[in-house]
N, CA, C and O atoms as a Tripos MOL2 file, in Angstrom:
@<TRIPOS>MOLECULE
protein
  312   311    78     0     0
PROTEIN
NO_CHARGES

@<TRIPOS>ATOM
      1 N          28.8380   -3.0350    4.4390 N.3       1 MET1
      2 CA         27.9890   -2.9680    5.2200 C.3       1 MET1
      3 C          26.3030   -3.7270    4.5430 C.2       1 MET1
      4 O          26.1080   -2.8910    3.6610 O.2       1 MET1
      5 N          25.3360   -4.5060    4.4550 N.am      2 SER2
      6 CA         24.9200   -5.1120    3.6290 C.3       2 SER2
      7 C          23.5890   -4.8220    4.3800 C.2       2 SER2
      8 O          23.2690   -5.1220    5.5300 O.2       2 SER2
      9 N          22.6550   -3.9220    3.0720 N.am      3 ARG3
     10 CA         20.7030   -3.7700    3.3770 C.3       3 ARG3
     11 C          20.2620   -4.6690    2.8870 C.2       3 ARG3
     12 O          20.4870   -5.4300    1.9450 O.2       3 ARG3
     13 N          19.3550   -4.4600    3.8890 N.am      4 SER4
     14 CA         17.8150   -5.5640    3.2490 C.3       4 SER4
     15 C          16.0720   -4.3730    3.1430 C.2       4 SER4
     16 O          15.7010   -3.2050    3.2650 O.2       4 SER4
     17 N          15.7320   -5.2990    2.9390 N.am      5 LEU5
     18 CA         14.7160   -4.2140    2.8880 C.3       5 LEU5
     19 C          13.6100   -5.9630    3.5880 C.2       5 LEU5
     20 O          13.7350   -6.9930    2.9250 O.2       5 LEU5
     21 N          12.9450   -5.9730    4.5020 N.am      6 ILE6
     22 CA         12.2780   -6.8200    5.1240 C.3       6 ILE6
     23 C          10.7050   -6.4360    5.0420 C.2       6 ILE6
     24 O          10.4710   -5.3450    5.5610 O.2       6 ILE6
     25 N           9.7620   -6.9930    4.5880 N.am      7 PHE7
     26 CA          8.4390   -7.3330    4.4800 C.3       7 PHE7
     27 C           8.0670   -7.5150    5.8360 C.2       7 PHE7
     28 O           8.4010   -8.6560    6.1570 O.2       7 PHE7
     29 N           7.5000   -6.8860    6.8300 N.am      8 ILE8
     30 CA          6.2270   -6.9560    7.3710 C.3       8 ILE8
     31 C           5.2260   -7.6540    7.5820 C.2       8 ILE8
     32 O           4.6180   -6.7160    8.0980 O.2       8 ILE8
     33 N           4.5440   -8.4350    7.6390 N.am      9 LYS9
     34 CA          2.4460   -8.5460    8.1150 C.3       9 LYS9
     35 C           2.6880   -8.2320    8.7410 C.2       9 LYS9
     36 O           3.7310   -8.2750    9.3930 O.2       9 LYS9
     37 N           1.5210   -7.6180    8.8360 N.am     10 PRO10
     38 CA          0.7830   -6.8280    9.6220 C.3      10 PRO10
     39 C          -0.2720   -7.7500   10.9160 C.2      10 PRO10
     40 O          -1.0120   -8.6400   10.4970 O.2      10 PRO10
     41 N          -0.2410   -7.4680   12.2840 N.am     11 SER11
     42 CA         -0.3950   -7.4980   13.0390 C.3      11 SER11
     43 C          -2.5100   -7.6660   13.4580 C.2      11 SER11
     44 O          -3.2200   -6.6800   13.2660 O.2      11 SER11
     45 N          -3.1470   -9.0510   14.0090 N.am     12 MET12
     46 CA         -4.4750   -8.8880   13.3710 C.3      12 MET12
     47 C          -5.0840   -8.0670   13.8010 C.2      12 MET12
     48 O          -5.3090   -7.3860   14.8020 O.2      12 MET12
     49 N          -5.3750   -8.2930   12.6320 N.am     13 PRO13
     50 CA         -6.7140   -6.8330   13.6530 C.3      13 PRO13
     51 C          -7.8840   -6.9660   13.8170 C.2      13 PRO13
     52 O          -8.3380   -7.8130   13.0480 O.2      13 PRO13
     53 N          -9.0890   -6.2390   14.8910 N.am     14 ALA14
     54 CA        -10.4530   -6.3700   15.0300 C.3      14 ALA14
     55 C         -11.2450   -5.6840   13.9010 C.2      14 ALA14
     56 O         -11.5610   -4.5350   13.5920 O.2      14 ALA14
     57 N         -11.4780   -7.3960   13.2570 N.am     15 ARG15
     58 CA        -12.1460   -6.4250   12.1460 C.3      15 ARG15
     59 C         -14.3600   -6.5560   12.9790 C.2      15 ARG15
     60 O         -15.1000   -7.1930   13.7290 O.2      15 ARG15
     61 N         -14.2540   -4.9110   11.6330 N.am     16 GLU16
     62 CA        -15.9390   -4.5290   12.2040 C.3      16 GLU16
     63 C         -16.4260   -4.5350   11.1700 C.2      16 GLU16
     64 O         -15.8680   -3.9410   10.2470 O.2      16 GLU16
     65 N         -17.7340   -5.2670   10.9580 N.am     17 PRO17
     66 CA        -18.3880   -5.1920    9.9340 C.3      17 PRO17
     67 C         -19.0050   -4.2630    9.7600 C.2      17 PRO17
     68 O         -19.6390   -3.6430   10.6130 O.2      17 PRO17
     69 N         -18.8840   -3.9600    8.2940 N.am     18 GLY18
     70 CA        -19.8710   -2.1810    7.7960 C.3      18 GLY18
     71 C         -18.8360   -1.4410    8.2400 C.2      18 GLY18
     72 O         -19.0740   -0.2340    8.2060 O.2      18 GLY18
     73 N         -17.1350   -1.9170    8.8870 N.am     19 VAL19
     74 CA        -15.8170   -0.8960    8.5810 C.3      19 VAL19
     75 C         -15.0990   -0.7820    7.2110 C.2      19 VAL19
     76 O         -15.8630   -1.3350    6.4200 O.2      19 VAL19
     77 N         -13.8510   -0.2750    6.4420 N.am     20 PRO20
     78 CA        -13.2150   -0.3170    5.4350 C.3      20 PRO20
     79 C         -12.1950   -1.2030    6.0680 C.2      20 PRO20
     80 O         -12.2340   -1.1940    7.2980 O.2      20 PRO20
     81 N         -11.3810   -1.8910    5.5750 N.am     21 SER21
     82 CA        -10.2030   -2.5630    6.6900 C.3      21 SER21
     83 C          -9.2480   -1.4110    6.3590 C.2      21 SER21
     84 O          -9.9980   -0.5410    6.8010 O.2      21 SER21
     85 N          -8.6820   -1.0430    6.1300 N.am     22 ARG22
     86 CA         -8.0360    0.0470    6.2920 C.3      22 ARG22
     87 C          -8.4260    0.9980    7.4660 C.2      22 ARG22
     88 O          -7.7230    1.8970    7.9270 O.2      22 ARG22
     89 N          -9.7140    0.6200    7.8750 N.am     23 GLU23
     90 CA         -9.8270    1.5800    9.2720 C.3      23 GLU23
     91 C          -9.5210    0.5130   11.1090 C.2      23 GLU23
     92 O          -9.1270    0.8310   12.2320 O.2      23 GLU23
     93 N         -10.0310   -0.8920   10.3810 N.am     24 TRP24
     94 CA        -10.4610   -1.7780   11.0430 C.3      24 TRP24
     95 C          -8.7530   -1.2270   12.5280 C.2      24 TRP24
     96 O          -7.6870   -0.7250   12.1740 O.2      24 TRP24
     97 N          -8.9850   -1.4350   13.4020 N.am     25 ARG25
     98 CA         -8.2960   -0.9410   14.8060 C.3      25 ARG25
     99 C          -7.2940   -3.1590   14.9250 C.2      25 ARG25
    100 O          -7.4840   -4.3180   14.5550 O.2      25 ARG25
    101 N          -6.1570   -2.1440   15.8380 N.am     26 LEU26
    102 CA         -5.2690   -3.8050   16.1890 C.3      26 LEU26
    103 C          -5.9460   -4.2120   16.9910 C.2      26 LEU26
    104 O          -6.5050   -3.4230   17.7530 O.2      26 LEU26
    105 N          -6.1300   -5.5590   17.1030 N.am     27 SER27
    106 CA         -6.5580   -6.6100   17.9470 C.3      27 SER27
    107 C          -6.1040   -7.0170   19.1300 C.2      27 SER27
    108 O          -5.0870   -7.5940   18.7470 O.2      27 SER27
    109 N          -6.1120   -7.1580   20.4560 N.am     28 ASP28
    110 CA         -5.8220   -7.8840   21.4470 C.3      28 ASP28
    111 C          -4.9870   -8.3680   21.1670 C.2      28 ASP28
    112 O          -3.9670   -7.6930   21.3020 O.2      28 ASP28
    113 N          -4.7750   -9.9530   20.5440 N.am     29 VAL29
    114 CA         -4.0100   -9.8200   19.5260 C.3      29 VAL29
    115 C          -2.9480   -9.9760   19.6170 C.2      29 VAL29
    116 O          -2.0900  -10.5430   20.2940 O.2      29 VAL29
    117 N          -3.2790   -8.6530   17.8430 N.am     30 GLY30
    118 CA         -2.0760   -8.3050   17.2120 C.3      30 GLY30
    119 C          -1.6860   -7.1450   18.4480 C.2      30 GLY30
    120 O          -1.9380   -6.2280   17.6660 O.2      30 GLY30
    121 N          -1.4150   -6.6480   19.3000 N.am     31 ARG31
    122 CA         -0.9660   -5.5850   20.1950 C.3      31 ARG31
    123 C          -0.0130   -6.9790   20.7640 C.2      31 ARG31
    124 O           1.1090   -7.0960   20.2720 O.2      31 ARG31
    125 N          -0.3490   -7.7320   21.5120 N.am     32 ALA32
    126 CA          0.4100   -8.9770   22.2040 C.3      32 ALA32
    127 C           2.2310   -9.3300   21.2780 C.2      32 ALA32
    128 O           3.3990   -9.5860   21.5700 O.2      32 ALA32
    129 N           1.3210   -9.0980   20.0450 N.am     33 GLN33
    130 CA          2.3720   -9.7060   18.7870 C.3      33 GLN33
    131 C           3.5690   -8.8630   18.6140 C.2      33 GLN33
    132 O           4.5420   -9.3700   18.0560 O.2      33 GLN33
    133 N           3.6310   -7.4900   19.0700 N.am     34 CYS34
    134 CA          3.8970   -6.4350   18.4170 C.3      34 CYS34
    135 C           4.9380   -6.7590   19.1370 C.2      34 CYS34
    136 O           5.5290   -7.7160   18.6360 O.2      34 CYS34
    137 N           5.6920   -6.1410   20.6640 N.am     35 LEU35
    138 CA          6.1510   -6.6830   21.0830 C.3      35 LEU35
    139 C           7.9070   -7.7370   20.0430 C.2      35 LEU35
    140 O           8.8750   -7.5450   19.3070 O.2      35 LEU35
    141 N           6.9240   -9.0920   21.0350 N.am     36 PRO36
    142 CA          8.5270  -10.3300   20.0140 C.3      36 PRO36
    143 C           8.1400   -9.5150   18.7270 C.2      36 PRO36
    144 O           7.0910  -10.0150   19.1340 O.2      36 PRO36
    145 N           7.9110   -8.7950   17.6250 N.am     37 ARG37
    146 CA          8.2930   -9.3030   16.5160 C.3      37 ARG37
    147 C           9.0970   -7.8850   16.4300 C.2      37 ARG37
    148 O           9.5960   -7.6010   15.3410 O.2      37 ARG37
    149 N           9.2650   -6.8720   17.6560 N.am     38 ALA38
    150 CA         10.2570   -5.7080   17.1930 C.3      38 ALA38
    151 C          11.1830   -6.4720   18.1260 C.2      38 ALA38
    152 O          11.9630   -5.5460   18.3500 O.2      38 ALA38
    153 N          11.6790   -7.5250   18.8560 N.am     39 GLU39
    154 CA         12.7740   -7.6360   19.7770 C.3      39 GLU39
    155 C          13.3740   -8.7350   18.2840 C.2      39 GLU39
    156 O          14.5930   -8.7920   18.1200 O.2      39 GLU39
    157 N          12.4830   -9.5040   17.3370 N.am     40 ARG40
    158 CA         12.9410   -9.9350   16.5080 C.3      40 ARG40
    159 C          13.2800   -8.9910   14.9590 C.2      40 ARG40
    160 O          13.7380   -9.5560   13.9660 O.2      40 ARG40
    161 N          13.0480   -7.9130   14.9860 N.am     41 PHE41
    162 CA         13.5590   -7.0540   13.6850 C.3      41 PHE41
    163 C          14.8060   -6.4050   14.1080 C.2      41 PHE41
    164 O          15.4110   -5.9940   13.1180 O.2      41 PHE41
    165 N          15.6560   -6.0630   15.6450 N.am     42 THR42
    166 CA         16.3540   -5.6220   16.0060 C.3      42 THR42
    167 C          17.6810   -5.9390   15.6910 C.2      42 THR42
    168 O          18.7300   -5.2970   15.7280 O.2      42 THR42
    169 N          17.3710   -7.1340   15.3590 N.am     43 LEU43
    170 CA         18.4440   -8.7110   15.0780 C.3      43 LEU43
    171 C          19.6030   -7.8370   13.1830 C.2      43 LEU43
    172 O          20.7450   -7.8520   12.7250 O.2      43 LEU43
    173 N          18.3510   -7.3160   12.8730 N.am     44 TYR44
    174 CA         18.9070   -6.5830   11.4250 C.3      44 TYR44
    175 C          19.0950   -4.8310   11.9280 C.2      44 TYR44
    176 O          19.5470   -4.0580   11.0830 O.2      44 TYR44
    177 N          18.9230   -4.5810   12.5790 N.am     45 GLN45
    178 CA         19.2870   -3.0500   12.8160 C.3      45 GLN45
    179 C          18.8160   -2.5020   11.5120 C.2      45 GLN45
    180 O          19.5970   -2.3280   10.5760 O.2      45 GLN45
    181 N          17.2160   -2.1590   11.4260 N.am     46 PRO46
    182 CA         17.5420   -0.7900   10.8960 C.3      46 PRO46
    183 C          17.6790    0.3520   11.1630 C.2      46 PRO46
    184 O          17.9130    0.9050   12.2370 O.2      46 PRO46
    185 N          17.4230    1.0110    9.4350 N.am     47 VAL47
    186 CA         17.6930    2.3790   10.3100 C.3      47 VAL47
    187 C          16.3390    3.7520    9.2160 C.2      47 VAL47
    188 O          16.2080    4.9230    8.8570 O.2      47 VAL47
    189 N          15.8500    2.7180    9.1930 N.am     48 VAL48
    190 CA         14.4430    3.3820    8.9570 C.3      48 VAL48
    191 C          13.1810    2.4130    8.6100 C.2      48 VAL48
    192 O          13.3690    1.3790    7.9690 O.2      48 VAL48
    193 N          11.7990    2.8210    9.0920 N.am     49 VAL49
    194 CA         10.7940    2.2700    8.4980 C.3      49 VAL49
    195 C           9.7620    2.9860    7.7320 C.2      49 VAL49
    196 O           9.3240    4.1340    7.8070 O.2      49 VAL49
    197 N           9.4590    1.8350    6.8610 N.am     50 ALA50
    198 CA          8.5150    2.8830    6.0060 C.3      50 ALA50
    199 C           6.9890    1.5740    6.0840 C.2      50 ALA50
    200 O           6.8010    0.3610    6.1720 O.2      50 ALA50
    201 N           6.1690    2.9600    5.9700 N.am     51 ALA51
    202 CA          4.1250    1.9680    6.1660 C.3      51 ALA51
    203 C           3.5190    2.5060    4.9670 C.2      51 ALA51
    204 O           3.4530    3.6100    4.4270 O.2      51 ALA51
    205 N           3.1470    1.4640    4.7670 N.am     52 ARG52
    206 CA          1.1020    1.9350    4.6790 C.3      52 ARG52
    207 C           0.6250    2.8560    5.0540 C.2      52 ARG52
    208 O           1.3200    3.2240    6.0010 O.2      52 ARG52
    209 N          -0.2290    3.5680    4.9060 N.am     53 THR53
    210 CA         -1.0900    4.5360    6.1610 C.3      53 THR53
    211 C          -1.9810    3.6770    6.9970 C.2      53 THR53
    212 O          -2.0540    3.8970    8.2060 O.2      53 THR53
    213 N          -2.8520    2.4460    6.2860 N.am     54 SER54
    214 CA         -3.7100    1.9720    6.6020 C.3      54 SER54
    215 C          -3.5810    1.7150    8.2470 C.2      54 SER54
    216 O          -2.5050    1.3820    8.7420 O.2      54 SER54
    217 N          -5.2900    1.9800    9.3720 N.am     55 SER55
    218 CA         -4.5010    2.0160   10.5760 C.3      55 SER55
    219 C          -4.2010    0.8330   11.3990 C.2      55 SER55
    220 O          -4.3750    0.9130   12.6150 O.2      55 SER55
    221 N          -3.8200   -0.1300   10.9290 N.am     56 VAL56
    222 CA         -3.6740   -1.6470   12.3460 C.3      56 VAL56
    223 C          -2.5130   -1.2740   11.5890 C.2      56 VAL56
    224 O          -1.6950   -0.9790   12.4610 O.2      56 VAL56
    225 N          -1.8080   -1.0710   10.1460 N.am     57 VAL57
    226 CA          0.2730   -0.7960    9.5260 C.3      57 VAL57
    227 C           0.5930    0.2400   10.4460 C.2      57 VAL57
    228 O           1.4810    0.0930   11.2860 O.2      57 VAL57
    229 N          -0.0650    1.2600   10.3380 N.am     58 VAL58
    230 CA          0.6410    2.3210   11.2680 C.3      58 VAL58
    231 C           0.6940    1.9930   13.0020 C.2      58 VAL58
    232 O           1.7070    2.2400   13.6560 O.2      58 VAL58
    233 N          -0.1120    1.6130   13.3960 N.am     59 ILE59
    234 CA         -0.1900    1.1420   14.5360 C.3      59 ILE59
    235 C           1.4020    0.3500   15.3880 C.2      59 ILE59
    236 O           2.1080    0.5470   16.3770 O.2      59 ILE59
    237 N           1.3000   -0.6210   14.1970 N.am     60 VAL60
    238 CA          2.0110   -1.7570   14.1930 C.3      60 VAL60
    239 C           3.7530   -0.9190   13.8010 C.2      60 VAL60
    240 O           4.7440   -0.9600   14.5310 O.2      60 VAL60
    241 N           3.6560   -0.3820   12.7490 N.am     61 ALA61
    242 CA          5.3580    0.5780   12.8330 C.3      61 ALA61
    243 C           5.4400    1.5940   13.9350 C.2      61 ALA61
    244 O           6.4900    1.9420   14.4760 O.2      61 ALA61
    245 N           4.0880    2.0940   14.2530 N.am     62 ASN62
    246 CA          4.7190    3.0940   15.7310 C.3      62 ASN62
    247 C           5.3300    2.2180   16.5580 C.2      62 ASN62
    248 O           6.4650    2.4020   16.9980 O.2      62 ASN62
    249 N           4.5440    1.1230   16.8410 N.am     63 SER63
    250 CA          4.8400    0.2210   18.0070 C.3      63 SER63
    251 C           6.8640   -0.1340   17.7590 C.2      63 SER63
    252 O           7.7660    0.2530   18.5010 O.2      63 SER63
    253 N           6.9700   -0.8700   16.6240 N.am     64 LEU64
    254 CA          8.0900   -0.9710   16.2620 C.3      64 LEU64
    255 C           9.1700   -0.3080   16.4180 C.2      64 LEU64
    256 O          10.2330   -0.7160   16.8870 O.2      64 LEU64
    257 N           8.8620    0.9230   15.9480 N.am     65 CYS65
    258 CA          9.7980    2.6260   15.3750 C.3      65 CYS65
    259 C           9.8530    2.6740   17.3530 C.2      65 CYS65
    260 O          10.8980    2.3350   17.9080 O.2      65 CYS65
    261 N           8.9070    3.0190   18.0010 N.am     66 ARG66
    262 CA          9.5270    2.9040   19.3360 C.3      66 ARG66
    263 C          10.2590    2.3150   20.5600 C.2      66 ARG66
    264 O          10.7330    2.8830   21.5430 O.2      66 ARG66
    265 N          10.2030    0.7560   20.1470 N.am     67 PHE67
    266 CA         11.4030    0.2500   20.3100 C.3      67 PHE67
    267 C          12.5680    0.2390   20.2800 C.2      67 PHE67
    268 O          13.5000   -0.0310   21.0360 O.2      67 PHE67
    269 N          12.3480    0.7040   18.9070 N.am     68 ILE68
    270 CA         13.9790    0.3950   17.9570 C.3      68 ILE68
    271 C          14.6340    1.9480   18.0110 C.2      68 ILE68
    272 O          15.6410    2.3250   17.4110 O.2      68 ILE68
    273 N          14.0280    2.5020   18.6340 N.am     69 SER69
    274 CA         14.3390    4.0080   18.1100 C.3      69 SER69
    275 C          14.8370    4.3140   17.2320 C.2      69 SER69
    276 O          16.0410    4.5680   17.2110 O.2      69 SER69
    277 N          13.7280    4.4190   15.7830 N.am     70 VAL70
    278 CA         13.9040    4.9350   14.3680 C.3      70 VAL70
    279 C          12.7040    4.8170   14.2350 C.2      70 VAL70
    280 O          11.8530    4.0420   14.6720 O.2      70 VAL70
    281 N          12.7160    5.6610   13.5900 N.am     71 MET71
    282 CA         11.6670    7.1350   12.4500 C.3      71 MET71
    283 C          10.9890    5.6650   11.7920 C.2      71 MET71
    284 O          11.3880    4.5580   11.4300 O.2      71 MET71
    285 N           9.0720    6.8030   11.9450 N.am     72 ALA72
    286 CA          8.8330    5.7330   10.9030 C.3      72 ALA72
    287 C           8.4810    6.5510    9.5010 C.2      72 ALA72
    288 O           8.9670    7.6730    9.6420 O.2      72 ALA72
    289 N           7.8750    6.4550    8.2860 N.am     73 TRP73
    290 CA          8.0150    6.9080    7.5980 C.3      73 TRP73
    291 C           6.8720    6.1920    6.9330 C.2      73 TRP73
    292 O           6.9780    5.1110    6.3540 O.2      73 TRP73
    293 N           5.6280    6.9820    7.0880 N.am     74 MET74
    294 CA          4.4250    6.4030    6.5310 C.3      74 MET74
    295 C           3.8900    7.2130    4.5370 C.2      74 MET74
    296 O           4.0960    8.2360    3.8840 O.2      74 MET74
    297 N           3.0970    5.7830    4.3810 N.am     75 VAL75
    298 CA          3.3650    6.4070    2.3360 C.3      75 VAL75
    299 C           2.6250    5.1970    2.1530 C.2      75 VAL75
    300 O           2.4600    3.9980    2.3740 O.2      75 VAL75
    301 N           2.0040    7.1400    1.1700 N.am     76 SER76
    302 CA          0.9890    6.3300    1.0390 C.3      76 SER76
    303 C           0.2230    5.9810   -0.3250 C.2      76 SER76
    304 O           0.3720    6.6550   -1.3450 O.2      76 SER76
    305 N          -0.6110    4.8580   -0.2410 N.am     77 ALA77
    306 CA          0.0390    4.1970   -2.0220 C.3      77 ALA77
    307 C          -1.2920    4.8580   -2.2730 C.2      77 ALA77
    308 O          -2.2050    4.8200   -1.4490 O.2      77 ALA77
    309 N          -1.3810    5.5430   -3.5940 N.am     78 ALA78
    310 CA         -2.0110    6.0190   -4.5020 C.3      78 ALA78
    311 C          -2.8870    5.2350   -5.7180 C.2      78 ALA78
    312 O          -3.4780    5.8930   -6.5750 O.2      78 ALA78
@<TRIPOS>BOND
     1     1     2 1
     2     2     3 1
     3     3     4 2
     4     3     5 am
     5     5     6 1
     6     6     7 1
     7     7     8 2
     8     7     9 am
     9     9    10 1
    10    10    11 1
    11    11    12 2
    12    11    13 am
    13    13    14 1
    14    14    15 1
    15    15    16 2
    16    15    17 am
    17    17    18 1
    18    18    19 1
    19    19    20 2
    20    19    21 am
    21    21    22 1
    22    22    23 1
    23    23    24 2
    24    23    25 am
    25    25    26 1
    26    26    27 1
    27    27    28 2
    28    27    29 am
    29    29    30 1
    30    30    31 1
    31    31    32 2
    32    31    33 am
    33    33    34 1
    34    34    35 1
    35    35    36 2
    36    35    37 am
    37    37    38 1
    38    38    39 1
    39    39    40 2
    40    39    41 am
    41    41    42 1
    42    42    43 1
    43    43    44 2
    44    43    45 am
    45    45    46 1
    46    46    47 1
    47    47    48 2
    48    47    49 am
    49    49    50 1
    50    50    51 1
    51    51    52 2
    52    51    53 am
    53    53    54 1
    54    54    55 1
    55    55    56 2
    56    55    57 am
    57    57    58 1
    58    58    59 1
    59    59    60 2
    60    59    61 am
    61    61    62 1
    62    62    63 1
    63    63    64 2
    64    63    65 am
    65    65    66 1
    66    66    67 1
    67    67    68 2
    68    67    69 am
    69    69    70 1
    70    70    71 1
    71    71    72 2
    72    71    73 am
    73    73    74 1
    74    74    75 1
    75    75    76 2
    76    75    77 am
    77    77    78 1
    78    78    79 1
    79    79    80 2
    80    79    81 am
    81    81    82 1
    82    82    83 1
    83    83    84 2
    84    83    85 am
    85    85    86 1
    86    86    87 1
    87    87    88 2
    88    87    89 am
    89    89    90 1
    90    90    91 1
    91    91    92 2
    92    91    93 am
    93    93    94 1
    94    94    95 1
    95    95    96 2
    96    95    97 am
    97    97    98 1
    98    98    99 1
    99    99   100 2
   100    99   101 am
   101   101   102 1
   102   102   103 1
   103   103   104 2
   104   103   105 am
   105   105   106 1
   106   106   107 1
   107   107   108 2
   108   107   109 am
   109   109   110 1
   110   110   111 1
   111   111   112 2
   112   111   113 am
   113   113   114 1
   114   114   115 1
   115   115   116 2
   116   115   117 am
   117   117   118 1
   118   118   119 1
   119   119   120 2
   120   119   121 am
   121   121   122 1
   122   122   123 1
   123   123   124 2
   124   123   125 am
   125   125   126 1
   126   126   127 1
   127   127   128 2
   128   127   129 am
   129   129   130 1
   130   130   131 1
   131   131   132 2
   132   131   133 am
   133   133   134 1
   134   134   135 1
   135   135   136 2
   136   135   137 am
   137   137   138 1
   138   138   139 1
   139   139   140 2
   140   139   141 am
   141   141   142 1
   142   142   143 1
   143   143   144 2
   144   143   145 am
   145   145   146 1
   146   146   147 1
   147   147   148 2
   148   147   149 am
   149   149   150 1
   150   150   151 1
   151   151   152 2
   152   151   153 am
   153   153   154 1
   154   154   155 1
   155   155   156 2
   156   155   157 am
   157   157   158 1
   158   158   159 1
   159   159   160 2
   160   159   161 am
   161   161   162 1
   162   162   163 1
   163   163   164 2
   164   163   165 am
   165   165   166 1
   166   166   167 1
   167   167   168 2
   168   167   169 am
   169   169   170 1
   170   170   171 1
   171   171   172 2
   172   171   173 am
   173   173   174 1
   174   174   175 1
   175   175   176 2
   176   175   177 am
   177   177   178 1
   178   178   179 1
   179   179   180 2
   180   179   181 am
   181   181   182 1
   182   182   183 1
   183   183   184 2
   184   183   185 am
   185   185   186 1
   186   186   187 1
   187   187   188 2
   188   187   189 am
   189   189   190 1
   190   190   191 1
   191   191   192 2
   192   191   193 am
   193   193   194 1
   194   194   195 1
   195   195   196 2
   196   195   197 am
   197   197   198 1
   198   198   199 1
   199   199   200 2
   200   199   201 am
   201   201   202 1
   202   202   203 1
   203   203   204 2
   204   203   205 am
   205   205   206 1
   206   206   207 1
   207   207   208 2
   208   207   209 am
   209   209   210 1
   210   210   211 1
   211   211   212 2
   212   211   213 am
   213   213   214 1
   214   214   215 1
   215   215   216 2
   216   215   217 am
   217   217   218 1
   218   218   219 1
   219   219   220 2
   220   219   221 am
   221   221   222 1
   222   222   223 1
   223   223   224 2
   224   223   225 am
   225   225   226 1
   226   226   227 1
   227   227   228 2
   228   227   229 am
   229   229   230 1
   230   230   231 1
   231   231   232 2
   232   231   233 am
   233   233   234 1
   234   234   235 1
   235   235   236 2
   236   235   237 am
   237   237   238 1
   238   238   239 1
   239   239   240 2
   240   239   241 am
   241   241   242 1
   242   242   243 1
   243   243   244 2
   244   243   245 am
   245   245   246 1
   246   246   247 1
   247   247   248 2
   248   247   249 am
   249   249   250 1
   250   250   251 1
   251   251   252 2
   252   251   253 am
   253   253   254 1
   254   254   255 1
   255   255   256 2
   256   255   257 am
   257   257   258 1
   258   258   259 1
   259   259   260 2
   260   259   261 am
   261   261   262 1
   262   262   263 1
   263   263   264 2
   264   263   265 am
   265   265   266 1
   266   266   267 1
   267   267   268 2
   268   267   269 am
   269   269   270 1
   270   270   271 1
   271   271   272 2
   272   271   273 am
   273   273   274 1
   274   274   275 1
   275   275   276 2
   276   275   277 am
   277   277   278 1
   278   278   279 1
   279   279   280 2
   280   279   281 am
   281   281   282 1
   282   282   283 1
   283   283   284 2
   284   283   285 am
   285   285   286 1
   286   286   287 1
   287   287   288 2
   288   287   289 am
   289   289   290 1
   290   290   291 1
   291   291   292 2
   292   291   293 am
   293   293   294 1
   294   294   295 1
   295   295   296 2
   296   295   297 am
   297   297   298 1
   298   298   299 1
   299   299   300 2
   300   299   301 am
   301   301   302 1
   302   302   303 1
   303   303   304 2
   304   303   305 am
   305   305   306 1
   306   306   307 1
   307   307   308 2
   308   307   309 am
   309   309   310 1
   310   310   311 1
   311   311   312 2
@<TRIPOS>SUBSTRUCTURE
     1 MET1         2 RESIDUE 1 A MET
     2 SER2         6 RESIDUE 1 A SER
     3 ARG3        10 RESIDUE 1 A ARG
     4 SER4        14 RESIDUE 1 A SER
     5 LEU5        18 RESIDUE 1 A LEU
     6 ILE6        22 RESIDUE 1 A ILE
     7 PHE7        26 RESIDUE 1 A PHE
     8 ILE8        30 RESIDUE 1 A ILE
     9 LYS9        34 RESIDUE 1 A LYS
    10 PRO10       38 RESIDUE 1 A PRO
    11 SER11       42 RESIDUE 1 A SER
    12 MET12       46 RESIDUE 1 A MET
    13 PRO13       50 RESIDUE 1 A PRO
    14 ALA14       54 RESIDUE 1 A ALA
    15 ARG15       58 RESIDUE 1 A ARG
    16 GLU16       62 RESIDUE 1 A GLU
    17 PRO17       66 RESIDUE 1 A PRO
    18 GLY18       70 RESIDUE 1 A GLY
    19 VAL19       74 RESIDUE 1 A VAL
    20 PRO20       78 RESIDUE 1 A PRO
    21 SER21       82 RESIDUE 1 A SER
    22 ARG22       86 RESIDUE 1 A ARG
    23 GLU23       90 RESIDUE 1 A GLU
    24 TRP24       94 RESIDUE 1 A TRP
    25 ARG25       98 RESIDUE 1 A ARG
    26 LEU26      102 RESIDUE 1 A LEU
    27 SER27      106 RESIDUE 1 A SER
    28 ASP28      110 RESIDUE 1 A ASP
    29 VAL29      114 RESIDUE 1 A VAL
    30 GLY30      118 RESIDUE 1 A GLY
    31 ARG31      122 RESIDUE 1 A ARG
    32 ALA32      126 RESIDUE 1 A ALA
    33 GLN33      130 RESIDUE 1 A GLN
    34 CYS34      134 RESIDUE 1 A CYS
    35 LEU35      138 RESIDUE 1 A LEU
    36 PRO36      142 RESIDUE 1 A PRO
    37 ARG37      146 RESIDUE 1 A ARG
    38 ALA38      150 RESIDUE 1 A ALA
    39 GLU39      154 RESIDUE 1 A GLU
    40 ARG40      158 RESIDUE 1 A ARG
    41 PHE41      162 RESIDUE 1 A PHE
    42 THR42      166 RESIDUE 1 A THR
    43 LEU43      170 RESIDUE 1 A LEU
    44 TYR44      174 RESIDUE 1 A TYR
    45 GLN45      178 RESIDUE 1 A GLN
    46 PRO46      182 RESIDUE 1 A PRO
    47 VAL47      186 RESIDUE 1 A VAL
    48 VAL48      190 RESIDUE 1 A VAL
    49 VAL49      194 RESIDUE 1 A VAL
    50 ALA50      198 RESIDUE 1 A ALA
    51 ALA51      202 RESIDUE 1 A ALA
    52 ARG52      206 RESIDUE 1 A ARG
    53 THR53      210 RESIDUE 1 A THR
    54 SER54      214 RESIDUE 1 A SER
    55 SER55      218 RESIDUE 1 A SER
    56 VAL56      222 RESIDUE 1 A VAL
    57 VAL57      226 RESIDUE 1 A VAL
    58 VAL58      230 RESIDUE 1 A VAL
    59 ILE59      234 RESIDUE 1 A ILE
    60 VAL60      238 RESIDUE 1 A VAL
    61 ALA61      242 RESIDUE 1 A ALA
    62 ASN62      246 RESIDUE 1 A ASN
    63 SER63      250 RESIDUE 1 A SER
    64 LEU64      254 RESIDUE 1 A LEU
    65 CYS65      258 RESIDUE 1 A CYS
    66 ARG66      262 RESIDUE 1 A ARG
    67 PHE67      266 RESIDUE 1 A PHE
    68 ILE68      270 RESIDUE 1 A ILE
    69 SER69      274 RESIDUE 1 A SER
    70 VAL70      278 RESIDUE 1 A VAL
    71 MET71      282 RESIDUE 1 A MET
    72 ALA72      286 RESIDUE 1 A ALA
    73 TRP73      290 RESIDUE 1 A TRP
    74 MET74      294 RESIDUE 1 A MET
    75 VAL75      298 RESIDUE 1 A VAL
    76 SER76      302 RESIDUE 1 A SER
    77 ALA77      306 RESIDUE 1 A ALA
    78 ALA78      310 RESIDUE 1 A ALA
């Protein structure tokens, strides 16, 4: 069995002037991109997903994990 480390670029955020990027929400386009990404991701048969704790990344990771039925681990950058 081979193992892979796959990095997924976050989906398009809804940029908000005056709000730190780690607090941005996911845009409508970003939400629409989640399902096609999750469908492609299933080809790799992941067993765990680790993600940063920024708001957009958490939304994308949770959407992906719900679709493929695996746990998401949120990792705080120190």
